[in-house]
A tleap script that builds the chain and sets N, CA, C and O, in Angstrom:
source leaprc.protein.ff14SB
mol = sequence {
  NMET LYS ALA ILE VAL HIE VAL ARG LEU LYS
  PRO ASP VAL LEU ASP PRO GLN GLY GLN ALA
  ILE THR GLY ALA LEU HIE ALA LEU GLY PHE
  THR GLU VAL ILE GLY ALA ARG GLN GLY LYS
  ILE ILE GLU LEU ASP LEU ASP GLY THR ASP
  HIE ASN LEU ALA LYS GLU ARG VAL GLU THR
  MET CYS GLY GLN LEU LEU ALA ASN THR VAL
  ILE GLU GLN PHE THR VAL THR ILE GLU CASP
}
set mol.1.N position { 96.475 94.528 133.563 }
set mol.1.CA position { 95.405 93.717 133.868 }
set mol.1.C position { 94.359 93.882 132.723 }
set mol.1.O position { 94.188 94.949 132.135 }
set mol.2.N position { 93.709 92.791 132.471 }
set mol.2.CA position { 92.638 92.801 131.347 }
set mol.2.C position { 91.295 92.386 131.892 }
set mol.2.O position { 91.186 91.480 132.718 }
set mol.3.N position { 90.285 93.062 131.419 }
set mol.3.CA position { 88.848 92.659 131.758 }
set mol.3.C position { 88.281 92.099 130.451 }
set mol.3.O position { 88.380 92.715 129.390 }
set mol.4.N position { 87.681 90.908 130.568 }
set mol.4.CA position { 86.958 90.341 129.430 }
set mol.4.C position { 85.499 90.373 129.820 }
set mol.4.O position { 85.087 89.768 130.809 }
set mol.5.N position { 84.691 91.121 128.990 }
set mol.5.CA position { 83.246 91.280 129.324 }
set mol.5.C position { 82.500 90.453 128.222 }
set mol.5.O position { 82.765 90.663 127.038 }
set mol.6.N position { 81.657 89.603 128.558 }
set mol.6.CA position { 80.771 88.852 127.684 }
set mol.6.C position { 79.343 89.426 127.847 }
set mol.6.O position { 78.776 89.393 128.940 }
set mol.7.N position { 78.777 89.950 126.748 }
set mol.7.CA position { 77.439 90.513 126.833 }
set mol.7.C position { 76.567 89.713 125.879 }
set mol.7.O position { 76.948 89.526 124.723 }
set mol.8.N position { 75.418 89.236 126.320 }
set mol.8.CA position { 74.518 88.534 125.538 }
set mol.8.C position { 73.057 88.837 125.922 }
set mol.8.O position { 72.796 89.304 127.030 }
set mol.9.N position { 72.138 88.582 125.040 }
set mol.9.CA position { 70.756 88.807 125.358 }
set mol.9.C position { 70.281 87.877 126.431 }
set mol.9.O position { 70.753 86.744 126.527 }
set mol.10.N position { 69.360 88.329 127.237 }
set mol.10.CA position { 68.797 87.502 128.303 }
set mol.10.C position { 68.030 86.344 127.537 }
set mol.10.O position { 67.525 86.513 126.427 }
set mol.11.N position { 67.994 85.164 128.231 }
set mol.11.CA position { 67.349 84.029 127.557 }
set mol.11.C position { 65.897 84.205 127.015 }
set mol.11.O position { 65.528 83.608 126.004 }
set mol.12.N position { 65.136 84.991 127.676 }
set mol.12.CA position { 63.757 85.268 127.222 }
set mol.12.C position { 63.582 86.394 126.214 }
set mol.12.O position { 62.465 86.768 125.857 }
set mol.13.N position { 64.672 86.903 125.784 }
set mol.13.CA position { 64.608 88.045 124.729 }
set mol.13.C position { 64.855 87.436 123.308 }
set mol.13.O position { 65.821 86.709 123.076 }
set mol.14.N position { 63.994 87.753 122.451 }
set mol.14.CA position { 64.114 87.297 121.018 }
set mol.14.C position { 65.488 87.653 120.469 }
set mol.14.O position { 65.958 88.767 120.700 }
set mol.15.N position { 66.143 86.762 119.761 }
set mol.15.CA position { 67.442 87.036 119.138 }
set mol.15.C position { 67.370 86.768 117.638 }
set mol.15.O position { 67.669 85.662 117.186 }
set mol.16.N position { 66.963 87.807 116.849 }
set mol.16.CA position { 66.846 87.606 115.381 }
set mol.16.C position { 68.191 87.273 114.749 }
set mol.16.O position { 68.238 86.474 113.814 }
set mol.17.N position { 69.280 87.856 115.227 }
set mol.17.CA position { 70.615 87.499 114.653 }
set mol.17.C position { 70.886 86.054 114.900 }
set mol.17.O position { 71.354 85.380 113.982 }
set mol.18.N position { 70.629 85.514 116.074 }
set mol.18.CA position { 70.801 84.101 116.378 }
set mol.18.C position { 69.991 83.249 115.516 }
set mol.18.O position { 70.446 82.190 115.083 }
set mol.19.N position { 68.775 83.668 115.236 }
set mol.19.CA position { 67.825 82.952 114.283 }
set mol.19.C position { 68.474 82.889 112.927 }
set mol.19.O position { 68.530 81.832 112.299 }
set mol.20.N position { 68.959 84.010 112.482 }
set mol.20.CA position { 69.598 84.119 111.108 }
set mol.20.C position { 70.885 83.280 111.019 }
set mol.20.O position { 71.159 82.718 109.959 }
set mol.21.N position { 71.676 83.177 112.083 }
set mol.21.CA position { 72.870 82.293 112.099 }
set mol.21.C position { 72.360 80.867 112.028 }
set mol.21.O position { 72.907 80.082 111.253 }
set mol.22.N position { 71.341 80.483 112.793 }
set mol.22.CA position { 70.851 79.138 112.726 }
set mol.22.C position { 70.398 78.779 111.353 }
set mol.22.O position { 70.767 77.719 110.847 }
set mol.23.N position { 69.612 79.614 110.722 }
set mol.23.CA position { 69.043 79.420 109.361 }
set mol.23.C position { 70.243 79.275 108.380 }
set mol.23.O position { 70.271 78.322 107.602 }
set mol.24.N position { 71.192 80.167 108.403 }
set mol.24.CA position { 72.339 80.054 107.461 }
set mol.24.C position { 73.109 78.824 107.638 }
set mol.24.O position { 73.504 78.189 106.661 }
set mol.25.N position { 73.356 78.437 108.917 }
set mol.25.CA position { 74.039 77.121 109.113 }
set mol.25.C position { 73.303 75.942 108.566 }
set mol.25.O position { 73.894 75.024 107.996 }
set mol.26.N position { 72.003 75.972 108.744 }
set mol.26.CA position { 71.159 74.992 108.162 }
set mol.26.C position { 71.275 74.907 106.701 }
set mol.26.O position { 71.394 73.820 106.136 }
set mol.27.N position { 71.241 76.130 106.018 }
set mol.27.CA position { 71.386 76.206 104.577 }
set mol.27.C position { 72.747 75.640 104.096 }
set mol.27.O position { 72.853 75.157 102.969 }
set mol.28.N position { 73.769 75.703 104.945 }
set mol.28.CA position { 75.078 75.185 104.625 }
set mol.28.C position { 75.223 73.720 104.957 }
set mol.28.O position { 76.307 73.161 104.789 }
set mol.29.N position { 74.176 73.082 105.419 }
set mol.29.CA position { 74.208 71.733 105.700 }
set mol.29.C position { 74.473 71.281 107.210 }
set mol.29.O position { 74.508 70.095 107.538 }
set mol.30.N position { 74.646 72.290 108.052 }
set mol.30.CA position { 74.897 72.010 109.423 }
set mol.30.C position { 73.631 71.893 110.208 }
set mol.30.O position { 73.340 72.731 111.062 }
set mol.31.N position { 72.855 70.841 109.923 }
set mol.31.CA position { 71.539 70.668 110.456 }
set mol.31.C position { 71.448 70.281 111.913 }
set mol.31.O position { 70.394 70.375 112.542 }
set mol.32.N position { 72.627 69.826 112.455 }
set mol.32.CA position { 72.680 69.600 113.905 }
set mol.32.C position { 72.569 70.687 114.817 }
set mol.32.O position { 72.361 70.499 116.016 }
set mol.33.N position { 72.712 71.944 114.250 }
set mol.33.CA position { 72.504 73.142 115.073 }
set mol.33.C position { 71.046 73.359 115.299 }
set mol.33.O position { 70.256 73.431 114.358 }
set mol.34.N position { 70.675 73.466 116.599 }
set mol.34.CA position { 69.216 73.564 116.841 }
set mol.34.C position { 68.938 74.948 117.393 }
set mol.34.O position { 67.777 75.241 117.681 }
set mol.35.N position { 69.955 75.849 117.565 }
set mol.35.CA position { 69.801 77.180 117.944 }
set mol.35.C position { 71.070 77.865 118.156 }
set mol.35.O position { 72.097 77.240 118.424 }
set mol.36.N position { 71.026 79.183 118.039 }
set mol.36.CA position { 72.266 80.006 118.239 }
set mol.36.C position { 71.794 81.313 118.898 }
set mol.36.O position { 70.699 81.808 118.630 }
set mol.37.N position { 72.641 81.837 119.749 }
set mol.37.CA position { 72.445 83.156 120.360 }
set mol.37.C position { 73.715 83.990 120.015 }
set mol.37.O position { 74.842 83.500 120.092 }
set mol.38.N position { 73.497 85.181 119.658 }
set mol.38.CA position { 74.631 86.027 119.263 }
set mol.38.C position { 74.908 87.018 120.394 }
set mol.38.O position { 73.955 87.457 121.037 }
set mol.39.N position { 76.182 87.401 120.678 }
set mol.39.CA position { 76.497 88.330 121.677 }
set mol.39.C position { 77.752 89.067 121.284 }
set mol.39.O position { 78.131 89.064 120.113 }
set mol.40.N position { 78.398 89.693 122.231 }
set mol.40.CA position { 79.653 90.449 121.996 }
set mol.40.C position { 80.587 90.212 123.122 }
set mol.40.O position { 80.178 89.878 124.234 }
set mol.41.N position { 81.845 90.382 122.838 }
set mol.41.CA position { 82.952 90.297 123.832 }
set mol.41.C position { 83.644 91.688 123.717 }
set mol.41.O position { 83.954 92.202 122.643 }
set mol.42.N position { 83.842 92.213 124.886 }
set mol.42.CA position { 84.604 93.445 125.012 }
set mol.42.C position { 85.857 93.197 125.905 }
set mol.42.O position { 85.737 92.658 127.006 }
set mol.43.N position { 87.022 93.585 125.430 }
set mol.43.CA position { 88.256 93.479 126.191 }
set mol.43.C position { 88.692 94.786 126.565 }
set mol.43.O position { 88.793 95.682 125.727 }
set mol.44.N position { 88.985 94.966 127.904 }
set mol.44.CA position { 89.427 96.330 128.393 }
set mol.44.C position { 90.784 96.126 129.016 }
set mol.44.O position { 90.935 95.228 129.843 }
set mol.45.N position { 91.776 96.910 128.663 }
set mol.45.CA position { 93.026 96.956 129.324 }
set mol.45.C position { 92.968 97.920 130.490 }
set mol.45.O position { 92.632 99.087 130.288 }
set mol.46.N position { 93.275 97.494 131.685 }
set mol.46.CA position { 93.118 98.296 132.869 }
set mol.46.C position { 94.450 98.518 133.625 }
set mol.46.O position { 95.356 97.685 133.603 }
set mol.47.N position { 94.510 99.609 134.249 }
set mol.47.CA position { 95.658 99.965 135.102 }
set mol.47.C position { 95.285 99.578 136.552 }
set mol.47.O position { 94.141 99.742 136.977 }
set mol.48.N position { 96.287 99.058 137.296 }
set mol.48.CA position { 95.989 98.661 138.658 }
set mol.48.C position { 96.292 97.221 138.902 }
set mol.48.O position { 96.639 96.478 137.984 }
set mol.49.N position { 96.157 96.807 140.195 }
set mol.49.CA position { 96.560 95.409 140.556 }
set mol.49.C position { 95.500 94.729 141.443 }
set mol.49.O position { 95.597 93.556 141.804 }
set mol.50.N position { 94.489 95.539 141.767 }
set mol.50.CA position { 93.395 94.942 142.659 }
set mol.50.C position { 92.245 94.372 141.787 }
set mol.50.O position { 91.420 95.078 141.207 }
set mol.51.N position { 92.279 93.080 141.758 }
set mol.51.CA position { 91.267 92.347 140.885 }
set mol.51.C position { 89.827 92.631 141.305 }
set mol.51.O position { 88.949 92.881 140.480 }
set mol.52.N position { 89.627 92.584 142.582 }
set mol.52.CA position { 88.245 92.818 143.119 }
set mol.52.C position { 87.720 94.221 142.780 }
set mol.52.O position { 86.587 94.383 142.326 }
set mol.53.N position { 88.551 95.205 143.005 }
set mol.53.CA position { 88.228 96.560 142.615 }
set mol.53.C position { 87.943 96.695 141.100 }
set mol.53.O position { 86.970 97.320 140.678 }
set mol.54.N position { 88.822 96.092 140.326 }
set mol.54.CA position { 88.683 96.164 138.876 }
set mol.54.C position { 87.317 95.553 138.438 }
set mol.54.O position { 86.597 96.138 137.629 }
set mol.55.N position { 86.981 94.339 139.008 }
set mol.55.CA position { 85.757 93.722 138.648 }
set mol.55.C position { 84.555 94.663 139.015 }
set mol.55.O position { 83.659 94.882 138.200 }
set mol.56.N position { 84.570 95.179 140.196 }
set mol.56.CA position { 83.576 96.094 140.575 }
set mol.56.C position { 83.389 97.285 139.637 }
set mol.56.O position { 82.265 97.671 139.314 }
set mol.57.N position { 84.494 97.846 139.215 }
set mol.57.CA position { 84.497 99.021 138.332 }
set mol.57.C position { 83.971 98.602 137.028 }
set mol.57.O position { 83.131 99.322 136.488 }
set mol.58.N position { 84.382 97.477 136.435 }
set mol.58.CA position { 83.950 97.062 135.126 }
set mol.58.C position { 82.461 96.646 135.200 }
set mol.58.O position { 81.733 96.839 134.226 }
set mol.59.N position { 82.024 96.116 136.266 }
set mol.59.CA position { 80.530 95.836 136.450 }
set mol.59.C position { 79.795 97.159 136.387 }
set mol.59.O position { 78.747 97.260 135.749 }
set mol.60.N position { 80.337 98.178 137.045 }
set mol.60.CA position { 79.663 99.473 137.003 }
set mol.60.C position { 79.659 99.989 135.532 }
set mol.60.O position { 78.644 100.516 135.076 }
set mol.61.N position { 80.746 99.847 134.818 }
set mol.61.CA position { 80.835 100.314 133.376 }
set mol.61.C position { 79.751 99.576 132.606 }
set mol.61.O position { 79.073 100.202 131.790 }
set mol.62.N position { 79.549 98.263 132.823 }
set mol.62.CA position { 78.571 97.529 132.098 }
set mol.62.C position { 77.154 98.107 132.423 }
set mol.62.O position { 76.369 98.344 131.505 }
set mol.63.N position { 76.845 98.321 133.661 }
set mol.63.CA position { 75.558 98.856 134.008 }
set mol.63.C position { 75.283 100.235 133.409 }
set mol.63.O position { 74.144 100.592 133.109 }
set mol.64.N position { 76.348 100.982 133.248 }
set mol.64.CA position { 76.109 102.364 132.753 }
set mol.64.C position { 76.290 102.471 131.281 }
set mol.64.O position { 75.682 103.373 130.705 }
set mol.65.N position { 77.051 101.662 130.596 }
set mol.65.CA position { 77.360 101.861 129.194 }
set mol.65.C position { 77.386 100.599 128.334 }
set mol.65.O position { 76.780 100.534 127.264 }
set mol.66.N position { 78.093 99.623 128.830 }
set mol.66.CA position { 78.545 98.470 127.977 }
set mol.66.C position { 77.420 97.458 127.663 }
set mol.66.O position { 77.470 96.758 126.651 }
set mol.67.N position { 76.423 97.397 128.537 }
set mol.67.CA position { 75.326 96.462 128.375 }
set mol.67.C position { 73.963 97.181 128.614 }
set mol.67.O position { 73.847 98.040 129.488 }
set mol.68.N position { 72.968 96.808 127.829 }
set mol.68.CA position { 71.630 97.274 128.139 }
set mol.68.C position { 71.009 96.292 129.116 }
set mol.68.O position { 70.481 95.275 128.666 }
set mol.69.N position { 71.035 96.528 130.450 }
set mol.69.CA position { 70.699 95.518 131.390 }
set mol.69.C position { 69.180 95.241 131.350 }
set mol.69.O position { 68.759 94.310 132.036 }
set mol.70.N position { 68.376 95.924 130.653 }
set mol.70.CA position { 66.992 95.655 130.560 }
set mol.70.C position { 66.780 94.278 129.670 }
set mol.70.O position { 65.941 93.430 129.972 }
set mol.71.N position { 67.606 94.184 128.601 }
set mol.71.CA position { 67.502 93.007 127.746 }
set mol.71.C position { 68.774 92.176 127.609 }
set mol.71.O position { 68.757 91.143 126.940 }
set mol.72.N position { 69.921 92.618 128.251 }
set mol.72.CA position { 71.206 91.935 128.174 }
set mol.72.C position { 71.725 91.511 129.538 }
set mol.72.O position { 71.448 92.177 130.535 }
set mol.73.N position { 72.441 90.460 129.598 }
set mol.73.CA position { 73.170 90.045 130.762 }
set mol.73.C position { 74.698 90.035 130.399 }
set mol.73.O position { 75.088 89.974 129.233 }
set mol.74.N position { 75.489 90.096 131.431 }
set mol.74.CA position { 76.903 90.187 131.196 }
set mol.74.C position { 77.706 89.402 132.327 }
set mol.74.O position { 77.248 89.187 133.449 }
set mol.75.N position { 78.839 89.043 131.928 }
set mol.75.CA position { 79.779 88.433 132.891 }
set mol.75.C position { 81.131 89.133 132.601 }
set mol.75.O position { 81.494 89.503 131.484 }
set mol.76.N position { 81.834 89.266 133.763 }
set mol.76.CA position { 83.171 89.953 133.743 }
set mol.76.C position { 84.196 89.027 134.326 }
set mol.76.O position { 83.979 88.470 135.402 }
set mol.77.N position { 85.320 88.841 133.643 }
set mol.77.CA position { 86.403 88.059 134.047 }
set mol.77.C position { 87.660 89.014 134.012 }
set mol.77.O position { 87.880 89.764 133.062 }
set mol.78.N position { 88.457 88.923 135.119 }
set mol.78.CA position { 89.664 89.738 135.202 }
set mol.78.C position { 90.821 88.833 135.070 }
set mol.78.O position { 90.919 87.800 135.733 }
set mol.79.N position { 91.690 89.224 134.215 }
set mol.79.CA position { 93.000 88.392 133.944 }
set mol.79.C position { 94.152 89.303 134.210 }
set mol.79.O position { 94.046 90.527 134.136 }
set mol.80.N position { 95.275 88.668 134.527 }
set mol.80.CA position { 96.577 89.401 134.721 }
set mol.80.C position { 97.131 89.835 133.425 }
set mol.80.O position { 98.196 90.452 133.384 }
savepdb mol mol.pdb
quit
């Protein structure tokens, strides 16, 4: 089983990397880009077969280590 965790800054948190991406894309001529937000993806290989338990465990991992829940939000997807 695999868990896919998407971590990104909360919408109201300033994203300087996203601003730098937007500026760089504009400099390359991609002026249709009006904003960018930068985040990270974490893939975890898991042992077990219970998808609900796996999701609960990974959400706990996010709250304790993988995401700074003060400024970041996360989503967890479990795949076979």
